[in-house]
N, C-alpha and C positions, 0 to 999 in steps of 0.2 A: 413070893413077892406081893406086896399089897397093891391095891388098885392105884393108890396115890403114887407109889414108886413106879408102877407101870406108866402112869401118866408122865412122870418125870422123864422116863426113858424115851418118850416119844419125841422129845424136843429135837429140832433140826435147825440148820442154818437157814436164815431167811434171806429174801431177796427183794429187789425193787418191785417185782410183780406180785408180791404176797397179797392175799385178799383178807381184809380186816373182818374179824368176827367179834361179836359182843356176847357176853354172858350176863344175864339179868336175873335177879331173884325177886319174886313177888310174894307178898303176904296177903292172902285172901281174908276177907271179912268173915268172922265166925261168931257164933253166939258166945255170950259172956261165960268164961270158965272153960271153954273148949279150946284145945291146942290146935293152932292152924297148921295145915300141911303146906309148906312152901311150894311154889311153882318156879322151876328154873327154866329159863328160856335161853337157848343157844341159837343165834341167828347171824346172818351177814350184817355188817355194820349199816348197809344201805337199806335193809328191810325194816319197815315200820312194824311195830309190835303193839297193835291196839289192845287196850285192856278188855274191850268187848269180845274180841276173838279169844284172848287168853281165858277169860271167864267161861265162854261157851265150850271151848275144847276141854278145859280141865275140870269143868263141872263145879267151879268155885264162884264166889260172889265178890264183886267189887275188888279185884286184886290191885294192890298198890305196891310200888317199889319198897322193898323191905328196908328197915333201919338197922342200926348197929346191934340192937338188942337181939334180933332174930339170928344174926350171924354168930353172936356170942353163944346163944343157947343151942342153936341147931348145928352149926358147923365148927364150933369151938375155936373161933378166931376173933381177933380184937374188934374189927370193924369191917364195913363193906368194902373199903378200899383195898384190903388185903386179900379179898376173895379171888380165887381162881378155880378152874374146873377140877383141879386135883383135890380140892376140899370136899368134893362130892363123896369121896370114898370114906371120909370120917364123919359123915352126917349122923347125928343122933336122932333117929326117927325117920319117918317117911318123907319123901318129897316127890313131886311130879316133874318130869323132864319133857319139855316141848322142843322139838327140833325144826328149824326152818326148812321147808321143802326145797328152797332154792339152794341151801347149803348142801343138803343131801344129794341134789342133782349134779353137783360138781364132780369132776373126775377125781379118782382116788389119789392121784399124784399132785393135785392142786395144793399149793402151799398156803396155809392159813396163818394169819398173824393174830394171836390172842391178846397180846399186850405189847408194850414197847420192846420187850426182850425175848418173848417166847413165840416160836414158830413151830407148827406141826403140819404134817400132811393131812389132807382131808380123810384119807382112808384110815390112817392111824388114829385120828381123833374119833371118828364116828364108829368104825368097825371094830377097832381094837380096844377102845376105851368106853365110849358112851353107850355102846350096845348093851353092856352089862346092866344098865340102869333102866332098861325097858322104856326107851324114849317113844314119844308119840310124834309122828311127822305132821307138820301143820302148814297149811296154806294161809299165811298171814294177810294176804290180799283179799280174802273173802269178806263179804259184807254181812254183818250180823244185824238183823232187824232189832231195833230198840223195843223193849217190852213196854206196853202202855202203862202209864203211871196210875197208881191207885189214887182215889180221891184223898186229898189231904185231911187228916184228922186233927181236931183241935189239940194244941200242945199245951201242956202245963208249963208254968213259968220255969220250973227246974229243967224241963226238957229243952225249952227255948234257950236257956242258959248253956246247956250242954251243946246244942247245935251251934250256938254262937262261938263257943270255945273251939269246936271242931273246925269251923270255918276259918277262924284266926290261925289255927295250926296249919290247915291246908294252904293258907295264903303264904306261909313261910317256905313251902316246898320250892326247890330251886327250878326244876324243870316243868314242862307243860304236862298237866295231869288230865287233860280233856282231849278226846280224839276229835280231829277235824271232821271226820266223816259222820260221827255220831252226835256231836253237839257243837255245831258250827258257831253258834252265838257265844257259848262258853269258851270255846277254843279261841275265838277272835279276841275276847276280852283278856284272856291270859297272855296271848301273844303280845298284845300291846303293852300290858303292864309289866310282865316278867321280862319282856324284851327291852324294857326301859324306853319305850316310845312316848308314853304319856302317863299321867297320873290323874286320878279323879279329884275334882274340886267340890267344895261344899255347896255350890249352886248347880242344881240339876241341869244337865245339858251343856255344861262348861267344863273344859278340860285343860290341864297343863301340858303344853308341848315340851317334852324334855329335849336335851341337845340332839339326840339321835334322830328324832323326827324333824326338828327345826332345821337341822343341817340338810335334810332332803329338800325342804321348802326353799332353803337358800340356794341350792344347786338349780332348782327350777326357776327361781327368781333371776339368777344370773343369766341363764340361757334365754329365757323369754324376754327379759329386759333388753338384752342385746338385739333380739329379733325385732321388737316393736320400735326401738330407737332407730333401726335401719329404715323404718317407714316414716320417720319424722315425728313419732310420738314422744311427748315429754311427760315426765312425772310431776305430779302436784299433790296437794293435800287439801281437802275440804273438811269442815267440822262434821262431827258425827251426829249433831242434833239438827232437827228440821222442824219448823213450826207446823202445826196442824193445818194452818191456812195454806201454806205452800204445798204440803204433801197432798192435800185434797184437791189441788188445782187441776190435776189430770185425772178425770173420773175413772176411766178404764184401768189406768195404772194402779190407783189406790184400791180399787175393788179387788184387783188380783192379789194385793199384798195385805189387805186389811186384817185378815186373821193372824198375821205374823208380826204385826207391828207392836213393839214394846214402847210404853209411854212413861214419861217423867211427869208427875202431877204435883209433886211437892218439893220445896226447897227448905230444908230444915223442918220446922213445924208449920210453915206457911204454905197454903195452897197456891199454885201458880195461876195467874190470870188466864193463861192459855197453855194447854198441855203441849209438851214438846216430845216429838217422836225420836227414837234412836234409829238411825238409818237402817232399813232393810236392804236398800240399794240407793244409789245417789243421783238418779236422774233429776228428781225434783230439788235436790240440794244444789246441783251444779248449773242447771240450765238457765235460771234467772241471771246468772253472771255471764253465761255465754251470750245472752241477749245484750248485756251491757257492753261486752268486749267486742262483739262483732258489729261494726258500724259500716263496713264496706265489703264488697266481694273480695277485696285484697286481704281482708282479715281471715278469709277461709283458705284452706281448711284449718280448723282448730282441732288439735289431737292431744288430749290429755289422758293420763292414766294414774290411778291411785293404787298403792299397796297399803291396804288398810284392813279393818275388821268390820263386819256387819252383824246385826242381831236379828234373828227371826225366831219367834216364840210360839208358833202355833201347835207344835206336835207334843204328844204325851210321852212318847217312847224314844228318847234320843239314842243314837248309836255313835260311838267315837269316830270322828272324821267324816262319817257319812251324813249324819243328821245331828247337828249341834246347834245350840241356841246362839252362840257366838262363834264365828269362824273367820279365819284369815283368807283373804283372796286378793286378786287384782281386779279392778274394774276399769275398763277403758271406755271413754266417751268421746266421740268425734263428730264433727259437723262439716259437711261438704257442700260445694256449690252445685254439683250434679249428682243425679241418682246413680249414674254409671260408675263414678268415682267411689261413691259410698259402697255400692254392691261389690266392687272389686276388693275393697278393703275387708269386707265381711268374710270373703272366701280366703284371703291371705291370712287373716287371724285364725280362721278355723284350721288351716294347714299347720300353723304354729302349734295350736292345741294338740292336734294329732301327733306332732313331733314331740311334744312333752311326754305324751303317753308312750309312743312307740320307740323314740330314740333314747329317751332318758329312763323311763320306767319299765321298758320291755313289755308293754301292755298293748295288744292289738285293739284297734277301734274301727268302727264303721262310721263314715261321715255321711250326713244326710240333712234333710230338712224336716222340722217338726210340722205336724198337722196343725190346722187352724185351731183345733181344740187345745193343743199342747203348747202353742207358741207363747212367747213372752207377752204379758199383759200390756196392751197399749202399743205393741210393735206391729210392723208390717209383715215380716217373716223372721223365723228363727232357724239358724243352722246349728247342728250339734254333732258331737262325736260320741258314740255309744259303745260302752264296754260290756263285758260278759264275765260273770263270776261262775266258774265251772262247778264248784261244790254245791251251789244252790240252784244252778240253772237259770239265774235271773240276770236280766240286763241291768245296766246302771248308766245313768247320764254322766258323761265325763266332763264336758265343758260346752258352753253355748256362745254363739256369736250372732247378735241380733241386728237386723236392719229395721230401724224405727220409722223409716220413711220421713214424712213431714208432720207426723202426729204431734210430737212434742214441740217442734219448732213453731208450729201454728199456735199452740197453747201458750208458749213462753215468748213468742214474737222474736224468734231468732231469724231475722230477715235482712236482705240487702237489696239494693237496686240492681236490676238486671243489666249486666255489662253489655249485652247485645242490643238493649233498647227495643225489645219486641213489644207486642201488645200486652205482655205481662210485665209491667215495669218493676214489680216487687217479687222477689224470689225468697221462698222459705227454704232454709237449709235442709239438706237430707242428712239424717243422723244415724249413727250406729252406737251400740253399746255391747260390750263383750266381757266375759268374766270366767276365771278359773280359780278354784278354791283348794284348800287343804284336803278336800275330799279325795284328791288324787292319791294321797298317801294311803288312805284306807283301801282304795281299789287295788293298789300295788300289793299291800300286805295280804289281802284276801286271795289274790290270784297266785302269788309265788310261794308263800310261806307254808310250812309243813308241821308235823307233830314234834319236831325237834326245836322249833322256834321260828324266828324271822328268817326270810330269805330276801336280801336287798340287792338290787342290781348295782354293779360296781360304779356306774357313772353317777349315781346319786348318793351312794353310801357315805356316811360320815367318815368311816375308815374303810379302805378297800382291802387291807390285809393286816394280819397280826402275825408276829414272829414269836414262836414258842420253842425254847430249847427243850430237847428230849433226850432220853437215854441216860439221864443222870441218876445214879443210884447211890446207895450208902457206900458202895465199893469204889465209886468214882473219886479220884484224887482231887484235891483242891486245885492243883495245876490244870488238870483236864477240865474241871468244871469252869475255871476262869477262861480257858481257851475257847470252850464252846460259847460262853456268854460273849466274849470279845468278838468272835466271828459273827455271832447273831447280830450284835450291835453294829458291826461293820456293814452287814447286809441291810439293816434298817437305814443306816445313813445313806448308803448308795441309792436305795429305792426312793427315799425322800427327795434326794437331789434330782432324781429322774421324774419327779412330779407325782409319785404314788403316795396316797394318803395312808400311812403305815404307822404302826407302833409295835413295840416289843413288850412281852410279858416275861420278866426275868425273876419273878417272885418264886423262890424255892419252897415256900410254905404250902403251896398247892401242887398236886400232881398234874402232869400233862393231861391226863384223862379228864380231870376236873376242869381244867382250862379249856379243853376241846369242847366240852359240853356247854360251858359258859359262852364261848364265842359262836357256837352253833345257835344257841338261844338268841343271841343278839344279832345274828344274821351277817357277821363279817364275811364278805364274799370269798376271801382266800386265806387259808391258814398255811403259814410257811414254817416248816419244821427244820431245826438244825440240831443234829445229834452227832455222836462220835463217828458213825459210819459216813454221814454226810461230810463231816469235816475231813475225813480221810480221803473221800472221793472228790472233794472240792465241788460240792453240789448242795442244793437244798431240795427238800421234798415238799411240794405244794399240794394241798387238799382243797378241792372246790366245794364250797358250801352247798350248792344246789343239788349235787349228785354224789358227793363223796369221792369222785375220781381223783387219783393221785397223779401228779405230773412232776417228774424229776427235772430240775433246771440246773445246768452247769453254772458255777459262779462267774465264768467268763461271759455268759450270755444273759446275765441277770437283768440288766437294764432294758434289753431288747425283748426277752421272752416273757417276763412277768406282765407287762402291759398287754402282750398278745394273749396270754392266758385269761386275763380279766376281760378282754374284748370277746374272746370265745365264749366265756361264761355268760356275758351279757347277751350275746346272740342266741345262745342255747335257751336262755330263759324266754326270750321273745318267741323263738320257734315253737317251743312247747306250748306256750299260751296261745299262740296263733292256731296251732293244730287243734287244740281243744275248742277254740271259738269256731273255726271253720267247720269242724265235724259236728258241731251242735247248732249250726245255723242252716236250717232246712227249708226247702220250698214246699209249701202245701197249697194246692190249687182248689181243694174241695173241703167243705166244712167238716165232713165226717172224719177227716184225718187231723184236724186242727188240735183238738184237746188231747188226743192220745200222743201226738208229737210234743205238745207242751208239757205233758206229764213225764216225758222222758228227759226233762231238763234241757229242752231246746228253746232257742228263739226262732221265730218263724217268719219267713218271707212269704207273704200271701197277696194275691191280686185283690185290689180294693177299689171301691167306687169313689172314695173321697168324700162321702157324705158323713157328717158328724153323728147323726142318729145311728148309722150302721156301726161306726167306731165304738159308740157307747154300748150297742147291742153285743158286739164281739167281746168287750170286757165283761159284761154281765153274764153272758152265756158261757164263757170259758172259766168262770168261777164256780161252775157246777159240774158234778160228775154226770155220767150218762143217765143215771137213775134220778137225776134232779137234785140229789143231795148236795148242799153247798160244802165247799172246802172249809176246813177249820182255818180261821184267819190267824195269822201270826201277828201278835201284838207288836212285835218289834219291826214289822215292815208293812207296807201297804197291802191292799187287797190282793187276793190270790188270782184275780182275773188278769187276762193279758191286755195290757194297754199298748197303744201305739208308741213305739220307741222313736222311729224316724222313717222318713221316705228316703231310702238310700240313693245317693247320687249315682252309684253304679247299679243299674237296673238289669235284671234278667229280661229277656225279650218276652213280651206278652203274646200269647197264642191268639190267633184270629178268632174274634168273637168271645174272648175270655170273659166270663162273668166274675163278679165279686165273690170272694170266698164265703160271704155270709148272706148276701141278698141276690136278687135277680137283676140288679143293675149291671151295666157294662163296666168292667174294670178299667180304671184310668192309669194305674201304676201299681207296682209292688210296694207294699208297706211292711216294715219290720215290726212285729208284735212280740211281746214277751211279758212274763211276770217280772217285776222290777222293784228296785229299792226306791 
């Protein structure tokens, strides 16, 4: 009996508890004229298979998923979709077989699902069949250090043309081809473009938000808009243009924004008499009109918010969502009669911002106050919520709520008569400004997504679930096919009426496997499968995007259970992200432990004296190794030194006589430091 026949005999009946297994074929890069030796990977569906690990273990270079030509020449089948492990027995030539150690560790009687129809026992697959091909057991979770790149050599025009053609060809590959752990920046760009979140525009630093990302922004808008309207805030809109005369009226403010301001200097072919700025923020646009509208203490408070875009042009290396030259945001601007009322609102808004991250995006944040050095230019104090990107170990500012004090109201004369008639007959308003931008989407993507594509929390996802008919083969009768589709459409209709954002994919031109990969790439939170067995048992099989776990739901409990599964998924995303943040936020009391902790991708809580010169010294000193050699600066992000992120509101207790982490002054509080975006 041939090996392929042996493989066929291994098939058994599957069950709901079957463990999904994938088989992938990679073609390594070889010198011209040399026949490549394919690398076959057999792993659990939930195991990531980084190309760097495959290359290292197999001794190959730059392995990529094989195309139809290799399957035709090496395994004598028509295309990649037809491939199954039985074809290993008819391979013409050598191949290398890598086995996931997590698969090998399963009990021999564990049931494995190889595709929609084929189930085998683990012992039968590994011991009775794959063992004959001399497989290598691999730990795919290992980290492979990237080799240093050689200095680039000048390219001839023909080589540049070849490289350009290769890049174009790579861009057409459907899945993510860059490992998150090995090339975070490249992975991030692919996640956004292949996941159809955005597209690049022909003006550097500007991007097109596609429906999938704009839908997330709309969910945030609805939630936050309801919250602020509960505080009496009203939406308005002011022009995007501001005269240089008005913009420069508040000296500290314009100095803080001067490098970022974009100017209009011409109209057609004529020079403008006075340059006009495109707003980087709207304090100086709005406040002259606040002064006009506020004539009495009865006109206070005034609470306006804009949903608009702003332009900031200072940086050379934009990153989608994180640092863009034009971005969407909301900016709230309020004026109050008393300082206490204004400060209360600052904290209310900050709580709402934390809610956007934690309740909607499943992203944990730390709330705190910015240092004097990092506060908003021209403000009294700035509060912030700070996030953490586990893959890079860097902090990221999530949103800020500023108390401006009377700085702007004195400059723009937003004043009223004192209703108490004290010795100060004139009162200048106490003002706040606060903003949240589309940066939130980038933070969410970086934290949750993986090498299969986007992972989007259900509460903000454009679509929360997709229904895919499965188990339809060439042998399936038209009547059975119609019945499966009809049942799937009924499930879709019921879920939509229950308030679930759902759609069905009933296109028979693509295999279920192809559809699974597409919707994993796009981050659809829940995949709902309906096949002959599901139909027979009056159930659906749900697969969670974040971890691949399968949940069987009875059709009788559909409207009740699906929302529960989505909420469980949402909470699990938050719990995982919080665990990573909590475990990488460490207390360091002495300087000798500061940089080593920083280099382990931590953010640091350290006792600090509150002196700006010491803050600057910490940033400069933490950008150097112990031997004094400076870190290589990443062009796509700021300095590698640790900047102050915030002074957290929740403070660890200071020890008696505790000194600052960097100098001999007495510590006033703990400050959170970290490398950041």
